N, CA, C and O of each residue as an XYZ file, in Angstrom:
956
protein
N      59.640    -16.685     11.374
C      58.632    -15.622     11.474
C      57.299    -16.116     10.906
O      57.255    -16.828      9.903
N      56.247    -15.727     11.556
C      54.942    -16.162     11.080
C      54.495    -15.339      9.884
O      55.061    -14.290      9.573
N      53.474    -15.841      9.230
C      52.908    -15.131      8.088
C      52.198    -13.868      8.561
O      51.370    -13.933      9.470
N      52.508    -12.720      7.961
C      51.870    -11.470      8.394
C      50.350    -11.568      8.255
O      49.833    -12.087      7.266
N      49.658    -11.063      9.257
C      48.204    -11.083      9.220
C      47.683     -9.952      8.343
O      48.195     -8.832      8.351
N      46.655    -10.289      7.594
C      46.026     -9.256      6.780
C      45.227     -8.313      7.680
O      44.566     -8.751      8.621
N      45.294     -7.051      7.388
C      44.527     -6.111      8.216
C      43.035     -6.427      8.149
O      42.471     -6.602      7.069
N      42.423     -6.494      9.294
C      41.002     -6.827      9.336
C      40.167     -5.621      8.952
O      40.501     -4.480      9.272
N      39.069     -5.903      8.256
C      38.169     -4.825      7.880
C      37.278     -4.479      9.063
O      36.839     -5.353      9.810
N      37.020     -3.187      9.216
C      36.149     -2.760     10.307
C      34.723     -3.213     10.007
O      34.338     -3.330      8.844
N      33.934     -3.471     11.065
C      32.536     -3.844     10.851
C      31.782     -2.806     10.035
O      30.928     -3.157      9.221
N      32.093     -1.519     10.250
C      31.422     -0.457      9.513
C      31.731     -0.543      8.028
O      30.844     -0.384      7.190
N      33.027     -0.804      7.700
C      33.425     -0.918      6.302
C      32.776     -2.124      5.650
O      32.307     -2.046      4.515
N      32.749     -3.243      6.368
C      32.143     -4.455      5.825
C      30.656     -4.260      5.597
O      30.103     -4.725      4.601
N      30.011     -3.565      6.533
C      28.581     -3.322      6.415
C      28.283     -2.451      5.203
O      27.315     -2.685      4.479
N      29.144     -1.420      4.986
C      28.929     -0.529      3.859
C      29.112     -1.269      2.538
O      28.348     -1.065      1.595
N      30.143     -2.139      2.474
C      30.366     -2.892      1.237
C      29.221     -3.858      0.973
O      28.827     -4.069     -0.174
N      28.691     -4.444      2.046
C      27.560     -5.351      1.884
C      26.342     -4.603      1.370
O      25.598     -5.111      0.531
N      26.144     -3.389      1.880
C      25.006     -2.582      1.448
C      25.128     -2.219     -0.027
O      24.129     -2.174     -0.745
N      26.359     -1.959     -0.477
C      26.558     -1.585     -1.874
C      26.227     -2.723     -2.822
O      25.956     -2.498     -4.001
N      26.250     -3.955     -2.302
C      25.940     -5.102     -3.158
C      24.440     -5.362     -3.255
O      24.012     -6.209     -4.040
N      23.642     -4.649     -2.474
C      22.199     -4.832     -2.536
C      21.667     -4.307     -3.863
O      22.210     -3.342     -4.402
N      20.614     -4.924     -4.402
C      20.050     -4.429     -5.663
C      19.460     -3.044     -5.479
O      18.911     -2.723     -4.425
N      19.579     -2.237     -6.502
C      19.049     -0.881     -6.443
C      17.557     -0.913     -6.721
O      17.120     -1.435     -7.746
N      16.780     -0.356     -5.810
C      15.332     -0.241     -5.956
C      14.903      1.148     -5.511
O      15.667      1.879     -4.881
N      13.680      1.495     -5.845
C      13.144      2.786     -5.411
C      13.107      2.851     -3.885
O      13.450      3.877     -3.299
N      12.696      1.766     -3.245
C      12.589      1.771     -1.786
C      13.953      1.925     -1.130
O      14.081      2.623     -0.124
N      14.957      1.290     -1.680
C      16.301      1.425     -1.120
C      16.811      2.856     -1.314
O      17.459      3.415     -0.429
N      16.515      3.439     -2.465
C      16.915      4.828     -2.707
C      16.247      5.760     -1.701
O      16.875      6.700     -1.213
N      14.980      5.506     -1.390
C      14.279      6.336     -0.413
C      14.842      6.129      0.988
O      14.924      7.075      1.772
N      15.234      4.887      1.306
C      15.863      4.620      2.608
C      17.089      5.506      2.804
O      17.251      6.148      3.841
N      17.937      5.527      1.802
C      19.189      6.277      1.901
C      18.909      7.775      1.856
O      19.552      8.542      2.573
N      17.971      8.198      1.035
C      17.622      9.624      0.966
C      17.111     10.114      2.319
O      17.478     11.200      2.766
N      16.274      9.326      2.963
C      15.762      9.704      4.287
C      16.905      9.809      5.287
O      16.950     10.740      6.093
N      17.827      8.854      5.233
C      18.956      8.866      6.165
C      19.826     10.103      5.944
O      20.280     10.720      6.908
N      20.061     10.468      4.688
C      20.861     11.660      4.396
C      20.174     12.919      4.930
O      20.809     13.757      5.570
N      18.881     13.043      4.661
C      18.157     14.234      5.103
C      18.052     14.295      6.620
O      18.175     15.369      7.209
N      17.825     13.156      7.253
C      17.731     13.134      8.711
C      19.055     13.544      9.351
O      19.075     14.193     10.396
N      20.156     13.160      8.715
C      21.475     13.447      9.288
C      21.922     14.883      9.038
O      22.522     15.505      9.914
N      21.635     15.415      7.852
C      22.185     16.729      7.523
C      21.227     17.708      6.894
O      21.642     18.789      6.474
N      19.944     17.361      6.814
C      18.980     18.257      6.197
C      18.914     18.067      4.693
O      19.697     17.308      4.121
N      17.989     18.750      4.061
C      17.798     18.610      2.615
C      18.985     19.137      1.822
O      19.163     18.773      0.660
N      19.798     19.989      2.435
C      20.986     20.488      1.744
C      21.952     19.359      1.408
O      22.739     19.469      0.469
N      21.892     18.276      2.173
C      22.777     17.136      1.942
C      22.263     16.221      0.842
O      22.967     15.310      0.407
N      21.043     16.463      0.393
C      20.416     15.540     -0.550
C      20.463     16.077     -1.972
O      19.898     17.128     -2.271
N      21.138     15.350     -2.836
C      21.140     15.623     -4.267
C      21.183     14.281     -4.971
O      21.538     13.272     -4.362
N      20.831     14.257     -6.226
C      20.854     12.990     -6.961
C      22.281     12.443     -7.035
O      22.488     11.232     -6.944
N      23.262     13.331     -7.198
C      24.660     12.897     -7.255
C      25.100     12.283     -5.924
O      25.718     11.218     -5.897
N      24.774     12.970     -4.813
C      25.166     12.463     -3.497
C      24.440     11.153     -3.192
O      25.026     10.224     -2.637
N      23.180     11.090     -3.555
C      22.408      9.871     -3.317
C      22.993      8.697     -4.092
O      23.116      7.595     -3.559
N      23.350      8.931     -5.335
C      23.956      7.862     -6.144
C      25.270      7.397     -5.523
O      25.554      6.200     -5.496
N      26.070      8.335     -5.026
C      27.332      7.971     -4.374
C      27.087      7.077     -3.162
O      27.767      6.068     -2.979
N      26.116      7.451     -2.341
C      25.810      6.680     -1.144
C      25.292      5.290     -1.489
O      25.505      4.335     -0.742
N      24.620      5.186     -2.612
C      24.083      3.898     -3.052
C      25.126      3.073     -3.787
O      24.939      1.877     -4.013
N      26.223      3.716     -4.157
C      27.279      3.002     -4.875
C      26.950      2.724     -6.320
O      27.357      1.703     -6.875
N      26.193      3.654     -6.943
C      25.807      3.466     -8.339
C      26.095      4.744     -9.108
O      26.389      5.787     -8.525
N      26.006      4.644    -10.412
C      26.109      5.826    -11.256
C      24.779      6.574    -11.223
O      23.719      5.978    -11.031
N      24.855      7.872    -11.412
C      23.639      8.686    -11.352
C      22.600      8.226    -12.370
O      21.402      8.243    -12.086
N      23.053      7.815    -13.553
C      22.117      7.396    -14.579
C      21.356      6.145    -14.159
O      20.194      5.971    -14.526
N      22.003      5.277    -13.393
C      21.304      4.086    -12.899
C      20.202      4.481    -11.923
O      19.128      3.880    -11.911
N      20.472      5.488    -11.112
C      19.482      5.948    -10.142
C      18.248      6.493    -10.842
O      17.130      6.294    -10.365
N      18.433      7.183    -11.974
C      17.307      7.792    -12.670
C      16.327      6.754    -13.216
O      15.180      7.092    -13.509
N      16.751      5.512    -13.356
C      15.833      4.458    -13.806
C      14.798      4.130    -12.730
O      13.730      3.604    -13.039
N      15.108      4.438    -11.475
C      14.214      4.089    -10.366
C      13.496      5.307     -9.796
O      12.341      5.212     -9.379
N      14.167      6.435     -9.777
C      13.561      7.696     -9.342
C      13.978      8.761    -10.350
O      15.156      9.116    -10.411
N      13.050      9.273    -11.133
C      13.422     10.122    -12.272
C      13.960     11.497    -11.918
O      14.554     12.153    -12.774
N      13.774     11.957    -10.686
C      14.201     13.308    -10.345
C      14.258     13.466     -8.840
O      13.793     12.609     -8.089
N      14.836     14.576     -8.414
C      14.842     14.876     -6.984
C      13.424     15.118     -6.481
O      13.106     14.784     -5.339
N      12.577     15.690     -7.315
C      11.180     15.873     -6.925
C      10.515     14.535     -6.615
O       9.735     14.428     -5.669
N      10.822     13.529     -7.405
C      10.259     12.201     -7.155
C      10.772     11.634     -5.838
O      10.040     10.948     -5.125
N      12.030     11.922     -5.516
C      12.583     11.506     -4.224
C      11.844     12.205     -3.083
O      11.450     11.565     -2.109
N      11.660     13.512     -3.207
C      10.961     14.267     -2.162
C       9.518     13.798     -2.008
O       9.008     13.706     -0.891
N       8.856     13.500     -3.137
C       7.492     12.972     -3.061
C       7.461     11.693     -2.229
O       6.601     11.523     -1.364
N       8.403     10.804     -2.499
C       8.449      9.546     -1.765
C       8.793      9.732     -0.303
O       8.243      9.045      0.557
N       9.700     10.656     -0.009
C      10.085     10.917      1.378
C       8.920     11.484      2.180
O       8.670     11.064      3.310
N       8.209     12.445      1.584
C       7.055     13.041      2.268
C       5.981     11.988      2.514
O       5.355     11.966      3.574
N       5.774     11.127      1.541
C       4.773     10.076      1.713
C       5.155      9.137      2.856
O       4.285      8.641      3.572
N       6.432      8.899      3.023
C       6.889      8.065      4.131
C       6.652      8.744      5.477
O       6.307      8.084      6.458
N       6.835     10.046      5.522
C       6.562     10.767      6.767
C       5.081     10.648      7.118
O       4.735     10.373      8.267
N       4.212     10.855      6.138
C       2.786     10.715      6.400
C       2.444      9.295      6.859
O       1.540      9.107      7.672
N       3.160      8.305      6.344
C       2.903      6.921      6.742
C       3.235      6.680      8.216
O       2.698      5.756      8.826
N       4.106      7.494      8.786
C       4.496      7.344     10.189
C       3.493      7.982     11.145
O       3.510      7.697     12.343
N       2.627      8.838     10.627
C       1.689      9.578     11.478
C       0.467      8.721     11.768
O      -0.088      8.087     10.872
N       0.061      8.711     13.015
C      -1.100      7.919     13.429
C      -2.370      8.471     12.790
O      -2.654      9.665     12.878
N      -3.119      7.595     12.154
C      -4.409      7.997     11.602
C      -5.432      8.120     12.727
O      -5.329      7.420     13.734
N      -6.420      9.006     12.567
C      -7.473      9.103     13.589
C      -8.161      7.755     13.774
O      -8.597      7.131     12.806
N      -8.254      7.320     15.011
C      -8.852      6.018     15.307
C     -10.374      6.112     15.318
O     -10.957      7.031     15.893
N     -10.999      5.132     14.665
C     -12.446      5.148     14.535
C     -13.156      4.798     15.835
O     -14.343      5.084     15.994
N     -12.424      4.169     16.780
C     -13.058      3.777     18.043
C     -12.992      4.879     19.102
O     -13.398      4.674     20.245
N     -12.482      6.038     18.717
C     -12.367      7.162     19.649
C     -13.262      8.305     19.200
O     -13.609      8.396     18.023
N     -13.641      9.183     20.135
C     -14.370     10.382     19.747
C     -13.441     11.291     18.957
O     -12.219     11.156     19.026
N     -14.025     12.215     18.209
C     -13.228     13.002     17.265
C     -12.144     13.828     17.962
O     -11.043     13.966     17.429
N     -12.439     14.381     19.154
C     -11.443     15.204     19.839
C     -10.239     14.371     20.257
O      -9.095     14.776     20.051
N     -10.497     13.222     20.837
C      -9.392     12.365     21.275
C      -8.591     11.855     20.083
O      -7.360     11.837     20.107
N      -9.303     11.444     19.046
C      -8.628     10.903     17.858
C      -7.747     11.949     17.193
O      -6.623     11.647     16.791
N      -8.245     13.179     17.073
C      -7.467     14.224     16.406
C      -6.355     14.757     17.302
O      -5.319     15.194     16.802
N      -6.553     14.727     18.602
C      -5.471     15.118     19.503
C      -4.296     14.157     19.345
O      -3.146     14.583     19.239
N      -4.594     12.856     19.331
C      -3.534     11.855     19.146
C      -2.863     12.037     17.786
O      -1.639     11.966     17.678
N      -3.657     12.270     16.767
C      -3.100     12.457     15.423
C      -2.188     13.669     15.367
O      -1.100     13.595     14.794
N      -2.613     14.790     15.954
C      -1.809     16.013     15.913
C      -0.497     15.851     16.672
O       0.542     16.331     16.218
N      -0.531     15.187     17.813
C       0.707     14.950     18.555
C       1.622     13.992     17.798
O       2.845     14.077     17.906
N       1.021     13.076     17.028
C       1.819     12.182     16.189
C       2.476     12.949     15.043
O       3.610     12.655     14.666
N       1.763     13.933     14.489
C       2.357     14.803     13.457
C       3.585     15.507     14.032
O       4.647     15.535     13.411
N       3.422     16.071     15.219
C       4.540     16.772     15.858
C       5.731     15.842     16.038
O       6.863     16.226     15.742
N       5.496     14.632     16.515
C       6.588     13.680     16.740
C       7.305     13.347     15.437
O       8.533     13.269     15.407
N       6.547     13.149     14.362
C       7.164     12.816     13.071
C       7.993     13.982     12.546
O       9.075     13.775     11.996
N       7.496     15.205     12.711
C       8.221     16.367     12.200
C       9.461     16.684     13.031
O      10.436     17.221     12.505
N       9.435     16.359     14.318
C      10.636     16.546     15.125
C      11.659     15.447     14.841
O      12.863     15.675     14.962
N      11.191     14.274     14.468
C      12.091     13.175     14.098
C      12.770     13.466     12.761
O      13.974     13.258     12.607
N      11.993     13.945     11.808
C      12.518     14.287     10.474
C      12.499     15.815     10.353
O      11.545     16.386      9.824
N      13.533     16.460     10.834
C      13.532     17.908     10.998
C      13.456     18.654      9.664
O      13.117     19.837      9.642
N      13.757     17.997      8.582
C      13.693     18.600      7.256
C      12.262     18.655      6.720
O      11.964     19.436      5.817
N      11.381     17.827      7.278
C      10.086     17.572      6.642
C       9.141     18.765      6.686
O       8.327     18.932      5.778
N       9.229     19.594      7.716
C       8.277     20.695      7.847
C       8.286     21.594      6.623
O       7.241     22.089      6.202
N       9.465     21.805      6.052
C       9.585     22.745      4.930
C       8.995     22.207      3.629
O       8.774     22.974      2.693
N       8.738     20.913      3.556
C       8.248     20.346      2.295
C       6.984     19.509      2.460
O       6.460     18.988      1.475
N       6.488     19.371      3.682
C       5.392     18.432      3.921
C       4.160     18.733      3.078
O       3.521     17.817      2.560
N       3.825     20.008      2.940
C       2.625     20.366      2.191
C       2.954     20.961      0.820
O       2.112     21.616      0.206
N       4.171     20.735      0.348
C       4.586     21.374     -0.903
C       4.450     20.485     -2.131
O       4.647     20.945     -3.255
N       4.114     19.213     -1.925
C       4.151     18.277     -3.039
C       2.879     18.350     -3.878
O       1.774     18.451     -3.345
N       3.050     18.296     -5.196
C       1.901     18.330     -6.103
C       1.564     16.950     -6.656
O       0.627     16.802     -7.441
N       2.326     15.950     -6.249
C       2.034     14.567     -6.645
C       2.000     13.707     -5.390
O       2.877     12.864     -5.197
N       0.992     13.908     -4.525
C       0.947     13.188     -3.248
C       0.823     11.695     -3.438
O       0.147     11.215     -4.349
N       1.506     10.953     -2.536
C       1.493      9.505     -2.603
C       0.306      8.909     -1.856
O      -0.494      9.640     -1.273
N       0.192      7.592     -1.874
C      -0.968      6.931     -1.254
C      -1.089      7.161      0.241
O      -2.200      7.308      0.751
N       0.025      7.195      0.953
C      -0.038      7.423      2.406
C      -0.494      8.847      2.712
O      -1.243      9.080      3.661
N      -0.037      9.793      1.902
C      -0.452     11.186      2.073
C      -1.948     11.336      1.864
O      -2.636     11.964      2.669
N      -2.450     10.755      0.774
C      -3.877     10.865      0.465
C      -4.723     10.127      1.497
O      -5.783     10.609      1.896
N      -4.255      8.960      1.927
C      -4.975      8.206      2.953
C      -5.064      9.006      4.242
O      -6.103      9.030      4.902
N      -3.971      9.654      4.590
C      -3.945     10.454      5.818
C      -4.943     11.600      5.752
O      -5.755     11.769      6.662
N      -4.889     12.382      4.691
C      -5.795     13.523      4.567
C      -7.256     13.062      4.583
O      -8.099     13.666      5.246
N      -7.540     11.992      3.851
C      -8.912     11.511      3.787
C      -9.395     11.043      5.158
O     -10.554     11.253      5.515
N      -8.499     10.402      5.933
C      -8.879      9.910      7.260
C      -9.171     11.061      8.217
O     -10.111     10.984      9.008
N      -8.377     12.124      8.153
C      -8.617     13.280      9.025
C      -9.949     13.934      8.660
O     -10.756     14.245      9.537
N     -10.173     14.138      7.371
C     -11.444     14.721      6.932
C     -12.616     13.829      7.344
O     -13.654     14.321      7.784
N     -12.442     12.524      7.200
C     -13.501     11.595      7.569
C     -13.808     11.630      9.055
O     -14.965     11.498      9.455
N     -12.775     11.809      9.880
C     -12.967     11.893     11.323
C     -13.802     13.121     11.678
O     -14.713     13.040     12.502
N     -13.493     14.244     11.063
C     -14.241     15.464     11.329
C     -15.686     15.343     10.837
O     -16.617     15.750     11.531
N     -15.864     14.794      9.663
C     -17.221     14.650      9.131
C     -18.041     13.689      9.990
O     -19.224     13.927     10.234
N     -17.411     12.602     10.450
C     -18.116     11.660     11.321
C     -18.463     12.296     12.664
O     -19.428     11.894     13.314
N     -17.673     13.291     13.081
C     -17.933     13.997     14.328
C     -19.044     15.021     14.218
O     -19.415     15.643     15.213
N     -19.579     15.204     13.017
C     -20.691     16.127     12.834
C     -20.330     17.453     12.217
O     -21.203     18.309     12.070
N     -19.069     17.663     11.845
C     -18.649     18.919     11.229
C     -19.220     19.019      9.811
O     -19.222     18.038      9.067
N     -19.697     20.197      9.447
C     -20.096     20.422      8.060
C     -18.855     20.409      7.179
O     -17.729     20.411      7.676
N     -19.069     20.395      5.873
C     -17.925     20.403      4.961
C     -17.098     21.677      5.164
O     -15.869     21.625      5.195
N     -17.776     22.815      5.302
C     -17.060     24.079      5.471
C     -16.292     24.106      6.796
O     -15.127     24.503      6.827
N     -16.935     23.687      7.887
C     -16.267     23.693      9.190
C     -15.147     22.663      9.231
O     -14.151     22.859      9.927
N     -15.298     21.583      8.501
C     -14.223     20.591      8.395
C     -12.978     21.209      7.781
O     -11.864     21.000      8.263
N     -13.177     21.977      6.708
C     -12.039     22.641      6.072
C     -11.362     23.623      7.007
O     -10.133     23.670      7.077
N     -12.158     24.418      7.734
C     -11.588     25.367      8.694
C     -10.819     24.633      9.788
O      -9.710     25.029     10.149
N     -11.414     23.560     10.312
C     -10.803     22.830     11.427
C      -9.479     22.196     11.019
O      -8.499     22.282     11.759
N      -9.439     21.567      9.865
C      -8.213     20.906      9.418
C      -7.099     21.929      9.227
O      -5.966     21.713      9.657
N      -7.433     23.051      8.577
C      -6.421     24.094      8.358
C      -5.904     24.638      9.685
O      -4.703     24.866      9.836
N      -6.797     24.848     10.643
C      -6.402     25.401     11.930
C      -5.526     24.426     12.704
O      -4.504     24.823     13.263
N      -5.911     23.166     12.743
C      -5.137     22.176     13.493
C      -3.708     22.070     12.959
O      -2.750     22.050     13.731
N      -3.576     22.004     11.643
C      -2.225     21.901     11.083
C      -1.433     23.185     11.295
O      -0.226     23.131     11.528
N      -2.094     24.339     11.218
C      -1.393     25.605     11.457
C      -0.833     25.641     12.878
O       0.287     26.102     13.099
N      -1.613     25.158     13.830
C      -1.158     25.149     15.225
C       0.016     24.200     15.402
O       1.031     24.567     15.993
N      -0.120     22.976     14.892
C       0.953     21.989     15.052
C       2.218     22.438     14.321
O       3.311     22.394     14.886
N       2.073     22.863     13.085
C       3.242     23.296     12.306
C       3.911     24.499     12.965
O       5.138     24.597     12.984
N       3.112     25.406     13.498
C       3.685     26.579     14.152
C       4.509     26.217     15.368
O       5.606     26.739     15.561
N       3.980     25.319     16.192
C       4.743     24.881     17.360
C       6.024     24.168     16.943
O       7.084     24.401     17.525
N       5.930     23.300     15.938
C       7.117     22.562     15.489
C       8.167     23.527     14.956
O       9.353     23.377     15.251
N       7.744     24.516     14.175
C       8.704     25.504     13.662
C       9.438     26.182     14.816
O      10.655     26.362     14.763
N       8.699     26.554     15.851
C       9.326     27.188     17.008
C      10.302     26.234     17.682
O      11.423     26.619     18.014
N       9.875     24.981     17.884
C      10.740     24.006     18.555
C      12.025     23.756     17.769
O      13.094     23.584     18.355
N      11.916     23.736     16.443
C      13.089     23.458     15.617
C      14.082     24.620     15.600
O      15.262     24.429     15.304
N      13.606     25.814     15.918
C      14.490     26.985     15.836
C      14.918     27.517     17.202
O      15.737     28.434     17.269
N      14.390     26.971     18.278
C      14.803     27.419     19.600
C      16.274     27.073     19.857
O      16.760     26.057     19.358
N      16.984     27.897     20.623
C      18.399     27.624     20.905
C      18.599     26.665     22.077
O      19.666     26.643     22.691
N      17.583     25.881     22.381
C      17.690     24.901     23.460
C      16.718     23.767     23.197
O      15.765     23.925     22.433
N      16.955     22.625     23.826
C      16.068     21.474     23.669
C      15.638     20.891     25.013
O      14.470     20.544     25.190
N      16.558     20.782     25.949
C      16.245     20.184     27.245
C      15.850     21.264     28.254
O      16.151     22.439     28.047
N      15.176     20.876     29.347
C      14.869     21.850     30.406
C      16.122     22.524     30.960
O      16.099     23.708     31.296
N      17.210     21.770     31.053
C      18.455     22.333     31.571
C      18.999     23.415     30.634
O      19.442     24.472     31.083
N      18.959     23.138     29.340
C      19.417     24.129     28.369
C      18.495     25.350     28.369
O      18.953     26.486     28.237
N      17.196     25.102     28.517
C      16.229     26.200     28.568
C      16.558     27.152     29.707
O      16.582     28.370     29.527
N      16.813     26.581     30.885
C      17.105     27.417     32.041
C      18.430     28.162     31.880
O      18.558     29.317     32.286
N      19.403     27.492     31.287
C      20.700     28.139     31.101
C      20.592     29.340     30.166
O      21.147     30.402     30.448
N      19.874     29.172     29.048
C      19.707     30.271     28.097
C      18.885     31.392     28.726
O      19.237     32.567     28.618
N      17.783     31.018     29.387
C      16.921     32.035     30.010
C      17.669     32.803     31.098
O      17.525     34.020     31.215
N      18.459     32.096     31.883
C      19.198     32.750     32.963
C      20.226     33.733     32.390
O      20.402     34.827     32.926
N      20.900     33.346     31.309
C      21.898     34.223     30.695
C      21.249     35.493     30.156
O      21.796     36.586     30.304
N      20.082     35.348     29.531
C      19.367     36.525     29.017
C      18.891     37.396     30.173
O      19.008     38.621     30.146
N      18.348     36.726     31.194
C      17.819     37.432     32.355
C      18.909     38.250     33.045
O      18.693     39.404     33.413
N      20.079     37.641     33.215
C      21.161     38.325     33.924
C      21.745     39.481     33.120
O      22.351     40.388     33.690
N      21.566     39.456     31.797
C      22.092     40.540     30.961
C      21.151     41.738     30.884
O      21.525     42.787     30.361
N      19.932     41.589     31.401
C      18.978     42.685     31.351
C      19.350     43.771     32.360
O      19.752     43.456     33.480
N      19.225     45.029     31.985
C      19.475     46.115     32.947
C      18.490     46.024     34.108
O      17.323     45.699     33.892
N      18.924     46.299     35.318
C      18.025     46.255     36.483
C      16.806     47.148     36.282
O      16.931     48.314     35.909
N      15.624     46.583     36.535
C      14.391     47.355     36.427
C      13.811     47.428     35.035
O      12.706     47.941     34.856
N      14.535     46.924     34.036
C      14.046     46.977     32.660
C      13.219     45.730     32.339
O      13.391     44.679     32.957
N      12.337     45.864     31.379
C      11.540     44.750     30.839
C      10.856     43.940     31.948
O      11.102     42.740     32.074
N      10.015     44.573     32.739
C       9.444     43.898     33.915
C       8.614     42.657     33.578
O       8.608     41.692     34.342
N       7.922     42.677     32.453
C       7.078     41.527     32.128
C       7.916     40.333     31.678
O       7.578     39.188     31.979
N       9.011     40.596     30.957
C       9.929     39.517     30.592
C      10.585     38.925     31.835
O      10.750     37.710     31.944
N      10.952     39.789     32.762
C      11.563     39.328     34.008
C      10.569     38.465     34.792
O      10.928     37.410     35.315
N       9.333     38.922     34.865
C       8.301     38.180     35.586
C       8.096     36.788     34.991
O       8.060     35.797     35.721
N       7.960     36.713     33.661
C       7.743     35.419     33.014
C       8.949     34.510     33.190
O       8.798     33.313     33.438
N      10.142     35.071     33.063
C      11.357     34.273     33.202
C      11.462     33.679     34.598
O      11.744     32.490     34.750
N      11.237     34.505     35.624
C      11.404     34.051     37.000
C      10.295     33.097     37.433
O      10.558     32.100     38.106
N       9.051     33.404     37.045
C       7.922     32.640     37.567
C       7.492     31.477     36.683
O       6.703     30.632     37.107
N       8.009     31.430     35.453
C       7.610     30.350     34.556
C       8.815     29.579     34.029
O       8.976     28.393     34.316
N       9.652     30.252     33.264
C      10.727     29.549     32.551
C      11.761     28.961     33.504
O      12.268     27.865     33.264
N      12.076     29.667     34.569
C      13.103     29.185     35.496
C      12.557     28.263     36.584
O      13.301     27.818     37.458
N      11.279     27.983     36.529
C      10.725     27.038     37.498
C      11.205     25.628     37.180
O      11.289     25.266     36.007
N      11.523     24.820     38.192
C      11.991     23.442     37.940
C      10.973     22.650     37.118
O       9.775     22.660     37.399
N      11.481     21.972     36.108
C      10.618     21.125     35.293
C       9.984     21.802     34.101
O       9.341     21.136     33.290
N      10.149     23.132     33.967
C       9.540     23.795     32.825
C      10.203     23.334     31.531
O      11.426     23.217     31.453
N       9.383     23.077     30.520
C       9.895     22.721     29.195
C       8.922     23.239     28.145
O       7.710     23.057     28.262
N       9.461     23.879     27.129
C       8.596     24.369     26.051
C       7.882     23.217     25.356
O       6.835     23.421     24.742
N       8.429     22.020     25.443
C       7.813     20.868     24.779
C       6.439     20.543     25.338
O       5.691     19.778     24.729
N       6.088     21.118     26.503
C       4.749     20.913     27.058
C       3.722     21.876     26.462
O       2.518     21.673     26.616
N       4.187     22.902     25.795
C       3.276     23.910     25.268
C       2.375     23.410     24.136
O       1.195     23.762     24.121
N       2.874     22.604     23.186
C       2.007     22.180     22.085
C       0.737     21.466     22.532
O      -0.334     21.718     21.979
N       0.835     20.588     23.514
C      -0.358     19.876     23.971
C      -1.354     20.842     24.590
O      -2.560     20.701     24.388
N      -0.860     21.830     25.349
C      -1.749     22.827     25.967
C      -2.472     23.624     24.890
O      -3.690     23.788     24.947
N      -1.728     24.115     23.915
C      -2.331     24.891     22.840
C      -3.299     24.076     22.011
O      -4.349     24.570     21.600
N      -2.944     22.821     21.766
C      -3.813     21.947     20.984
C      -5.144     21.723     21.694
O      -6.199     21.751     21.060
N      -5.100     21.501     23.003
C      -6.337     21.306     23.764
C      -7.226     22.542     23.696
O      -8.449     22.433     23.601
N      -6.604     23.715     23.745
C      -7.368     24.960     23.661
C      -8.071     25.065     22.310
O      -9.235     25.459     22.243
N      -7.371     24.716     21.246
C      -7.943     24.779     19.902
C      -9.059     23.745     19.742
O     -10.107     24.046     19.172
N      -8.838     22.548     20.237
C      -9.869     21.510     20.138
C     -11.133     21.903     20.899
O     -12.246     21.646     20.439
N     -10.955     22.527     22.067
C     -12.115     23.020     22.814
C     -12.853     24.091     22.008
O     -14.083     24.135     22.002
N     -12.093     24.952     21.329
C     -12.708     25.980     20.496
C     -13.466     25.377     19.327
O     -14.550     25.849     18.983
N     -12.914     24.344     18.715
C     -13.600     23.668     17.613
C     -14.874     22.986     18.103
O     -15.875     22.942     17.387
N     -14.835     22.454     19.324
C     -16.035     21.833     19.888
C     -17.146     22.872     20.056
O     -18.314     22.587     19.790
N     -16.775     24.076     20.497
C     -17.769     25.140     20.630
C     -18.293     25.581     19.267
O     -19.479     25.870     19.114
N     -17.400     25.629     18.278
C     -17.828     25.995     16.926
C     -18.781     24.954     16.360
O     -19.745     25.294     15.674
N     -18.511     23.687     16.647
C     -19.390     22.613     16.182
C     -20.766     22.729     16.834
O     -21.791     22.573     16.171
N     -20.779     23.008     18.161
C     -22.057     23.155     18.855
C     -22.834     24.335     18.314
O     -24.054     24.259     18.165
N     -22.141     25.434     18.016
C     -22.818     26.616     17.477
C     -23.392     26.317     16.101
O     -24.485     26.775     15.768
N     -22.668     25.560     15.311
C     -23.155     25.204     13.982
C     -24.395     24.340     14.083
O     -25.339     24.506     13.310
N     -24.397     23.419     15.032
C     -25.566     22.541     15.196
C     -26.785     23.310     15.678
O     -27.916     22.996     15.309
N     -26.541     24.338     16.522
C     -27.643     25.094     17.097
C     -28.148     26.198     16.167
O     -29.210     26.775     16.396
N     -27.380     26.483     15.120
C     -27.795     27.564     14.215
C     -29.065     27.181     13.489
O     -29.230     26.018     13.119
N     -29.978     28.133     13.272
C     -31.215     27.809     12.544
C     -30.930     27.367     11.112
O     -30.104     27.964     10.421
N     -31.606     26.338     10.681
C     -31.399     25.820      9.336
C     -32.031     26.750      8.315
O     -33.152     27.223      8.500
N     -31.299     27.008      7.233
C     -31.817     27.876      6.174
C     -32.598     27.033      5.160
O     -33.121     27.570      4.184
């Protein structure tokens, strides 16, 4: 009889053991924290769970990140680092449109981030760089300091609002959208809710309709409004 073969380790198990041998650093802790939150939301993230995933004792983790707040600060800063800064070679409308759509993409990628993106009181370098670049783009476009503040608040309110809706909708694909809309439509009493029926039949159930197209439409409307506000400010008599 031959010598019994030792059971082979799965690639996943070997990879995990190799990862546990990596030195513990703040950046590695943030890598794992982001992965936990992306997979299961912030409810999955605690210092104890993070230490387990890193293969260390909780006290060792505290030497690199002193608290969960410090972890969240670092995670939010990483999200801001993923967002495209307004490009200096573009006009302000084009640059901010690209930036706002990049914000939406980052928040849909990291579904936990919307709830904490603007909650941090110790912003990191990427966060501060991002805010300063957006303000600088508006100021370079001719916006006064006051109109810059209004514009920035409005743009983020629009983007965040759309993302919140997208994250809570009971569908994601056009096919799912039509299935949900059709089920609601068919449950309506005949002759009831005529405006809902009209919108469902003529808009939502049309081939190719997707709510994901709405943010760009709304953003363009807001940017056009800001352009008119900027022109009105320029034309106003100087005091």
